C-alpha positions as CSV (number, residue, x, y, z in Angstrom):
1,X,98.8,125.8,81.4
2,X,99.9,129.2,82.7
3,X,99.4,130.0,86.3
4,X,96.0,131.3,87.1
5,X,95.6,134.6,89.0
6,X,93.2,133.1,91.6
7,X,92.5,129.7,93.1
8,X,91.3,127.7,90.1
9,X,87.8,126.3,89.9
10,X,88.9,122.8,89.0
11,X,88.8,119.4,90.8
12,X,92.2,117.9,90.3
13,X,93.1,114.2,90.5
14,X,96.4,115.0,92.1
15,X,97.6,118.0,94.2
16,X,101.4,118.5,94.4
17,X,102.6,121.0,97.0
18,X,105.8,122.5,95.8
19,X,107.5,122.9,92.4
20,X,111.1,122.1,93.3
21,X,113.2,119.1,92.4
22,X,110.8,116.4,93.7
23,X,107.5,118.0,92.8
24,X,108.4,119.1,89.3
25,X,110.0,115.8,88.4
26,X,106.9,113.9,89.6
27,X,104.7,116.3,87.6
28,X,106.7,115.7,84.5
29,X,106.5,111.9,84.9
30,X,102.8,111.9,85.6
31,X,101.7,114.5,83.1
32,X,101.3,112.1,80.1
33,X,98.8,110.1,82.1
34,X,96.1,112.7,81.4
35,X,95.2,113.0,85.1
36,X,94.4,116.5,86.2
37,X,97.4,117.7,88.2
38,X,97.5,120.9,90.2
39,X,100.9,122.2,91.4
40,X,100.7,124.6,94.3
41,X,103.7,126.9,94.7
42,X,104.2,129.5,97.5
43,X,106.4,131.7,95.3
44,X,106.3,133.3,91.9
45,X,108.3,132.8,88.8
46,X,111.8,134.4,88.6
47,X,112.0,137.0,85.9
48,X,115.2,138.4,84.4
49,X,116.5,141.5,86.1
50,X,119.8,143.4,86.6
51,X,120.2,141.7,89.9
52,X,120.5,138.2,88.4
53,X,124.3,138.6,87.8
54,X,125.1,141.2,90.5
55,X,127.1,139.6,93.4
56,X,126.5,142.6,95.7
57,X,122.7,142.2,95.3
58,X,122.9,138.4,95.8
59,X,125.6,138.0,98.5
60,X,125.6,141.5,100.1
61,X,121.9,142.5,100.1
62,X,120.5,139.0,100.0
63,X,118.1,140.1,97.3
64,X,116.5,136.7,96.7
65,X,116.3,135.3,100.2
66,X,112.9,135.1,101.8
67,X,111.6,137.9,104.1
68,X,111.0,135.5,107.0
69,X,112.5,134.2,110.2
70,X,112.8,130.8,111.7
71,X,114.0,130.0,115.2
72,X,117.1,128.0,116.0
73,X,117.3,125.4,118.8
74,X,117.9,128.2,121.4
75,X,115.0,130.3,120.3
76,X,117.1,132.8,118.4
77,X,115.6,134.1,115.1
78,X,117.5,133.8,111.8
79,X,116.8,134.3,108.1
80,X,116.9,131.0,106.3
81,X,118.3,130.5,102.8
82,X,115.2,128.6,101.8
83,X,114.0,130.1,98.5
84,X,110.4,130.4,97.4
85,X,110.2,130.5,93.6
86,X,108.8,128.3,90.9
87,X,111.5,125.6,90.7
88,X,112.2,126.0,94.4
89,X,115.8,126.0,95.7
90,X,117.0,124.5,92.5
91,X,116.8,127.9,90.8
92,X,119.9,128.8,92.9
93,X,121.7,125.5,93.1
94,X,125.0,124.5,91.7
95,X,123.4,121.9,89.5
96,X,125.7,119.1,90.8
97,X,123.7,116.0,89.9
98,X,125.6,113.1,91.3
99,X,124.4,109.7,92.4
100,X,124.7,108.4,96.0
101,X,127.3,105.7,96.0
102,X,126.4,102.1,96.3
103,X,127.7,102.0,99.9
104,X,125.5,104.9,101.0
105,X,122.4,102.6,100.9
106,X,123.9,100.2,103.6
107,X,124.8,100.9,107.2
108,X,128.2,102.5,107.5
109,X,130.4,103.2,110.4
110,X,131.5,106.8,110.7
111,X,133.7,108.6,113.2
112,X,130.5,110.1,114.6
113,X,128.3,106.9,114.6
114,X,126.7,104.4,112.3
115,X,124.2,105.2,109.6
116,X,120.9,103.1,109.5
117,X,120.9,102.1,105.8
118,X,118.0,102.3,103.4
119,X,115.0,100.0,102.9
120,X,116.1,99.8,99.2
121,X,119.5,99.2,97.7
122,X,121.4,101.0,94.9
123,X,120.3,98.6,92.2
124,X,116.6,99.3,92.8
125,X,117.2,103.0,92.3
126,X,119.8,102.8,89.5
127,X,117.3,102.8,86.5
128,X,115.7,105.9,87.9
129,X,119.1,107.6,88.3
130,X,119.7,106.9,84.7
131,X,116.3,108.3,83.7
132,X,116.9,111.4,85.9
133,X,120.3,112.0,84.3
134,X,118.6,112.0,80.9
135,X,115.8,114.3,82.0
136,X,118.2,116.8,83.5
137,X,120.7,116.6,80.6
138,X,123.6,115.8,82.9
139,X,127.0,116.3,81.5
140,X,129.7,113.9,82.9
141,X,132.1,111.1,82.3
142,X,132.6,107.6,83.8
143,X,135.9,106.0,84.7
144,X,137.9,108.4,86.8
145,X,136.1,108.3,90.1
146,X,137.1,105.2,92.2
147,X,133.7,105.3,94.1
148,X,131.5,105.5,91.0
149,X,128.7,102.9,91.2
150,X,127.6,100.9,88.2
151,X,125.7,102.7,85.5
152,X,123.3,101.1,83.0
153,X,124.2,103.7,80.5
154,X,126.5,106.5,79.6
155,X,126.0,110.2,80.2
156,X,124.2,111.7,77.2
157,X,126.6,114.7,77.1
158,X,130.4,115.0,77.7
159,X,131.6,116.8,80.8
160,X,132.0,120.6,81.0
161,X,135.7,121.2,80.0
162,X,138.2,122.6,82.5
163,X,139.4,126.1,82.0
164,X,143.3,126.3,82.0
165,X,143.7,127.0,85.7
166,X,141.4,124.0,86.6
167,X,143.2,121.7,84.1
168,X,146.4,122.6,85.9
169,X,144.7,121.9,89.3
170,X,143.6,118.5,87.9
171,X,147.1,117.6,86.9
172,X,148.5,118.7,90.3
173,X,146.0,116.7,92.3
174,X,146.8,113.6,90.2
175,X,150.5,114.1,90.9
176,X,149.9,114.0,94.7
177,X,148.1,110.7,94.4
178,X,144.4,111.8,94.1
179,X,141.9,110.8,91.5
180,X,140.1,113.9,90.3
181,X,137.0,113.2,88.2
182,X,134.6,115.3,86.2
183,X,131.7,116.6,88.2
184,X,128.3,115.6,86.8
185,X,126.5,118.8,86.1
186,X,123.1,119.8,84.8
187,X,124.1,122.9,82.8
188,X,123.8,124.3,79.3
189,X,127.1,126.0,79.7
190,X,126.9,127.9,76.4
191,X,123.5,129.3,77.3
192,X,124.6,130.2,80.8
193,X,127.7,132.1,79.7
194,X,125.7,133.8,76.9
195,X,123.7,135.5,79.6
196,X,126.8,137.1,81.0
197,X,130.2,135.7,81.9
198,X,129.7,135.2,85.6
199,X,130.1,132.5,88.2
200,X,127.5,129.9,89.2
201,X,126.6,128.9,92.7
202,X,123.7,131.0,94.3
203,X,123.1,133.0,91.1
204,X,119.5,132.6,90.0
205,X,118.7,130.9,86.7
206,X,116.5,133.2,84.6
207,X,118.1,132.3,81.2
208,X,117.5,128.5,81.3
209,X,121.2,127.7,81.5
210,X,120.8,125.6,84.6
211,X,118.9,122.4,84.4
212,X,116.8,123.2,87.4
213,X,113.4,121.8,88.3
214,X,111.5,124.5,86.3
215,X,113.7,124.3,83.2
216,X,114.1,120.6,83.0
217,X,110.8,119.3,84.3
218,X,108.1,121.8,85.0
219,X,108.2,123.2,81.5
220,X,107.6,119.7,80.2
221,X,104.7,119.1,82.6
222,X,103.0,122.4,81.8
223,X,103.1,121.6,78.1
224,X,100.2,119.2,78.9
225,X,96.8,120.8,79.2
226,X,95.9,118.6,82.2
227,X,98.6,120.3,84.4
228,X,98.0,123.6,86.1
229,X,100.5,125.7,88.2
230,X,99.1,127.9,90.9
231,X,101.8,130.5,92.1
232,X,101.6,132.7,95.1
233,X,99.6,130.0,96.8
234,X,100.7,128.7,100.2
235,X,99.5,125.4,101.6
236,X,98.5,126.0,105.2
237,X,97.4,122.6,106.4
238,X,96.1,119.2,105.2
239,X,92.8,117.8,106.2
240,X,92.1,114.2,107.1
241,X,88.9,112.2,107.4
242,X,88.0,109.7,110.2
243,X,89.2,106.8,108.1
244,X,92.6,108.4,107.7
245,X,92.5,109.6,104.1
246,X,93.7,113.1,103.2
247,X,90.6,114.9,102.1
248,X,92.0,118.3,101.1
249,X,94.6,121.0,101.3
250,X,93.8,124.3,102.9
251,X,95.6,127.0,100.9
252,X,95.9,130.8,101.0
253,X,96.3,132.8,97.8
254,X,95.6,136.5,97.3
255,X,94.4,136.9,100.8
256,X,91.8,134.2,100.4
257,X,91.7,130.8,102.0
258,X,90.1,127.8,100.4
259,X,90.2,124.0,100.7
260,X,91.2,122.2,97.5
261,X,90.3,118.5,97.3
262,X,91.9,115.7,95.3
263,X,92.0,111.9,95.6
264,X,95.8,112.0,95.9
265,X,98.0,114.6,97.6
266,X,101.8,114.9,97.3
267,X,104.1,117.0,99.5
268,X,107.2,118.3,97.9
269,X,107.8,121.5,99.8
270,X,111.3,120.6,101.1
271,X,112.4,118.8,104.2
272,X,111.7,121.8,106.5
273,X,108.5,123.0,105.0
274,X,106.9,119.6,104.4
275,X,107.5,118.5,108.0
276,X,106.2,121.9,109.2
277,X,103.0,121.4,107.1
278,X,102.4,117.9,108.5
279,X,102.9,119.2,112.1
280,X,100.6,122.2,111.4
281,X,97.9,119.8,110.3
282,X,97.3,118.4,113.8
283,X,93.7,117.7,114.7
284,X,91.7,115.9,117.4
285,X,92.4,112.5,115.9
286,X,96.1,113.3,115.1
287,X,97.3,115.6,117.9
288,X,100.9,115.2,116.9
289,X,100.3,116.1,113.3
290,X,99.4,114.1,110.2
291,X,101.5,111.1,109.1
292,X,103.1,111.1,112.5
293,X,101.9,108.1,114.4
294,X,105.6,107.2,114.7
295,X,106.5,110.6,116.2
296,X,109.2,110.8,113.5
297,X,107.9,113.8,111.5
298,X,110.4,116.6,111.8
299,X,113.0,114.4,113.4
300,X,116.4,113.3,111.9
301,X,117.0,116.6,110.2
302,X,120.3,116.5,108.3
303,X,122.1,119.2,106.4
304,X,125.8,118.2,105.6
305,X,128.9,119.5,107.2
306,X,130.5,121.9,104.7
307,X,133.4,124.2,104.4
308,X,134.7,126.5,101.7
309,X,138.5,126.0,101.1
310,X,140.5,128.6,99.2
311,X,143.9,127.5,97.8
312,X,146.2,130.3,96.9
313,X,149.5,130.7,95.0
314,X,150.4,134.4,95.0
315,X,152.4,133.9,91.7
316,X,149.4,132.4,89.8
317,X,146.1,133.9,88.8
318,X,142.9,132.1,88.3
319,X,140.9,133.9,85.6
320,X,138.3,131.0,85.3
321,X,134.7,132.0,84.8
322,X,133.1,128.6,85.2
323,X,135.5,126.6,87.4
324,X,133.0,124.1,88.9
325,X,134.1,121.0,86.8
326,X,135.9,118.5,89.1
327,X,135.4,116.4,92.2
328,X,137.7,114.2,94.4
329,X,136.2,111.2,96.2
330,X,139.4,109.6,97.4
331,X,138.2,110.1,101.0
332,X,134.5,109.3,100.4
333,X,134.7,105.7,101.7
334,X,137.8,105.8,103.8
335,X,140.4,108.1,105.2
336,X,139.5,108.3,108.9
337,X,141.8,107.0,111.7
338,X,140.2,103.5,111.5
339,X,139.2,103.7,107.8
340,X,136.0,105.7,108.4
341,X,134.5,107.8,105.5
342,X,135.4,111.4,105.5
343,X,133.5,112.9,102.6
344,X,133.4,114.5,99.1
345,X,135.5,117.4,97.7
346,X,134.3,119.4,94.7
347,X,134.9,122.8,93.2
348,X,132.8,125.8,94.0
349,X,131.6,128.2,91.5
350,X,134.4,130.8,91.2
351,X,134.7,133.1,94.1
352,X,135.1,136.7,92.8
353,X,136.2,139.8,94.6
354,X,132.7,141.2,95.1
355,X,131.5,137.8,96.4
356,X,134.3,137.5,98.9
357,X,134.0,141.1,100.0
358,X,130.3,140.7,100.6
359,X,130.7,137.4,102.4
360,X,133.6,138.2,104.7
361,X,135.1,141.0,106.8
362,X,138.0,141.3,104.4
363,X,138.8,144.8,103.1
364,X,137.6,145.0,99.5
365,X,141.0,145.5,98.0
366,X,142.4,142.4,99.8
367,X,139.2,140.4,98.9
368,X,139.8,141.2,95.2
369,X,143.5,140.2,95.4
370,X,142.7,136.8,97.0
371,X,139.8,136.0,94.7
372,X,141.9,136.7,91.6
373,X,144.4,134.0,92.8
374,X,142.2,131.5,94.5
375,X,141.0,128.0,93.5
376,X,137.8,127.6,95.4
377,X,136.7,124.2,96.8
378,X,133.9,122.7,98.7
379,X,134.5,120.0,101.4
380,X,131.4,118.1,102.3
381,X,130.9,115.4,105.0
382,X,128.0,113.3,106.0
383,X,125.6,114.5,108.7
384,X,124.2,111.5,110.6
385,X,120.5,111.1,111.5
386,X,119.6,112.1,115.0
387,X,116.0,112.1,116.3
388,X,116.8,115.2,118.4
389,X,117.9,117.2,115.4
390,X,114.5,118.3,114.3
391,X,111.9,120.7,112.8
392,X,109.1,121.7,115.1
393,X,106.6,124.5,115.5
394,X,106.3,127.2,118.3
395,X,103.2,129.3,118.1
396,X,103.1,128.6,114.4
397,X,106.7,129.6,113.7
398,X,109.2,127.1,112.3
399,X,111.9,126.0,114.8
400,X,114.9,124.3,113.2
401,X,117.1,122.7,115.9
402,X,119.9,121.3,113.8
403,X,122.4,119.3,115.9
404,X,125.5,118.8,113.8
405,X,127.0,115.3,113.9
406,X,130.2,113.7,112.6
407,X,132.0,117.0,112.8
408,X,135.3,115.3,113.6
409,X,135.2,113.6,110.2
410,X,134.7,116.9,108.5
411,X,137.6,118.5,110.3
412,X,139.7,115.5,109.2
413,X,138.6,115.9,105.6
414,X,139.4,119.6,105.6
415,X,142.8,119.0,107.2
416,X,143.7,116.3,104.6
417,X,142.6,118.5,101.7
418,X,144.6,121.5,103.0
419,X,147.7,119.3,103.3
420,X,147.4,117.9,99.8
421,X,146.7,121.3,98.3
422,X,149.9,122.7,99.8
423,X,151.8,119.7,98.5
424,X,150.2,120.3,95.1
425,X,151.7,123.8,94.9
426,X,149.3,126.1,96.8
427,X,151.3,127.4,99.8
428,X,148.4,129.4,101.3
429,X,145.1,127.5,102.0
430,X,142.2,129.1,103.9
431,X,139.0,127.4,105.1
432,X,135.7,128.6,106.5
433,X,132.8,126.4,107.6
434,X,129.3,127.2,106.3
435,X,126.9,128.4,109.0
436,X,123.5,127.2,109.9
437,X,121.5,129.8,107.9
438,X,121.5,127.9,104.6
439,X,119.7,124.6,104.7
440,X,120.5,124.0,101.0
441,X,120.9,120.2,101.5
442,X,118.1,119.8,104.0
443,X,116.8,116.2,104.3
444,X,115.5,113.5,106.6
445,X,112.4,114.9,108.4
446,X,109.9,112.3,107.0
447,X,112.3,109.4,106.4
448,X,111.3,106.3,104.5
449,X,111.4,102.8,106.0
450,X,109.6,99.5,106.1
451,X,108.5,99.8,109.8
452,X,105.7,102.3,110.4
453,X,106.8,102.5,114.0
454,X,110.2,104.1,113.1
455,X,109.5,105.8,109.8
456,X,107.0,108.2,108.1
457,X,106.7,106.8,104.6
458,X,107.5,103.6,102.7
459,X,110.2,103.3,100.1
460,X,107.9,104.9,97.4
461,X,107.1,107.9,99.6
462,X,103.6,106.8,100.6
463,X,102.6,107.7,104.1
464,X,102.2,104.7,106.4
465,X,99.3,106.5,108.1
466,X,97.4,107.9,105.0
467,X,97.2,105.8,101.9
468,X,96.6,108.7,99.5
469,X,99.4,110.9,100.8
470,X,102.9,110.8,99.3
471,X,106.1,112.8,100.1
472,X,108.6,113.1,97.2
473,X,111.2,115.6,98.4
474,X,114.4,115.2,100.5
475,X,112.4,114.7,103.6
476,X,112.3,111.0,102.9
477,X,116.0,110.4,102.7
478,X,117.1,108.1,105.6
479,X,120.7,109.3,105.3
480,X,122.4,112.4,103.9
481,X,125.4,110.6,102.3
482,X,128.1,113.1,101.5
483,X,127.1,114.3,98.0
484,X,124.5,116.7,96.7
485,X,121.0,115.2,97.1
486,X,119.2,116.7,94.1
487,X,119.6,113.7,91.7
488,X,118.6,111.2,94.4
489,X,115.4,113.3,95.0
490,X,114.6,113.3,91.3
491,X,115.3,109.5,91.0
492,X,113.0,108.8,93.9
493,X,110.3,111.0,92.4
494,X,110.5,109.1,89.2
495,X,110.2,105.8,91.1
496,X,107.2,107.1,93.0
497,X,105.6,108.2,89.7
498,X,105.9,104.7,88.4
499,X,104.4,103.3,91.6
500,X,101.5,105.8,91.5
501,X,100.8,104.9,87.9
502,X,100.8,101.2,88.6
503,X,98.8,101.3,91.9
504,X,96.5,104.4,91.6
505,X,95.8,104.8,87.9
506,X,95.1,101.2,87.2
507,X,92.1,101.1,89.6
């Protein structure tokens, strides 16, 4: 169904709060059941505009960022890169759909500490990874990445081919002893480039070229008459009864507030927003917020340690349009002083002159000169869970006190990458760490676990405290690993959908 203009006069069987990667995937999986599903989305649909491919609008004027402020750990306000549109943050993502490695599900010793492991192993999630790759039409290839875990099937589509400058980079990386592999991507590359020959990361998808949550999943869910999408509707709080069941969601739409009830409620608003909603739902029986008897809601916020690395050879230009086609995982499982993991390396969408000028203090002429000759990479290291790294509320305002961890490993990864790029024929290599304003890989604030005393939900995303409440976004991730979390969120949502079908719909 199309989105109604006002709060609908229906009684849904399931309310899903959020239409991003977790919520949309769950809706697509549950839609064939015939159950009445209501998806609540704070934002509206993105519509085509001249700003879609305008780097000055996107990077200079922050056209699509929300008009809101959060507080950091010191009480300073900042504008977060947390998008509110149908499809959520995935409308702007790089569409890297890569599996966590098998080792990510077990405790690992890092330079900055040891990860706790997961209540499930890779083999339990593997069939759902395979299903998610099909759903999101992932393009990729097996065999080149030494860390690749076992797959029960092949990718349905071949990888996006390298443009000439990137094919040259792949050869050069191989010659210095690395194992570059094709990056698994959810992209209809022909459709994307037909909308304008432009780069990729942070550009909104209004042409259907990205396999984002709306394009790949929500459109399928809404093809069923039992699924309704309500846009411009913000969930304000959840309500719980004396016996601990969630009885309703208080929403605001068009200036009106109303409580919508359903036997089953699912949070999928993102790791920051889902945690904030649970905390905002405190009542006399749950003074610390709902689903929070463990005092873990909002804690263990993780967001990856990331840097942009620009490799330059003044004698070679890089005219690539879509360069985001390869990754390097040689340092994913080892590389530290005592064999500790360092992280993942992948290509960024091509940095252009306008993007670099809008994102740095460089003079415009110099920014254009550098961008025309740069190969642009993304170094990403694991951020470890820390209960003091957290989301909280202050007078109703979101406070995000992100405490970076494992930074030494990230510095080591960037140093190794720079040295190898110079050896590969790029004499000038620049790097810049990403700041705290963009929680694009946010996770961990309602982590899963077997013990209700130390976790918020079980391995299916069901709240330990409230039997009819699920969480299916990146909140539930016990660890951040060092790869993009989107595919793992989708796989977990598919696993939760099967569990809901077997346990809730068979009653």
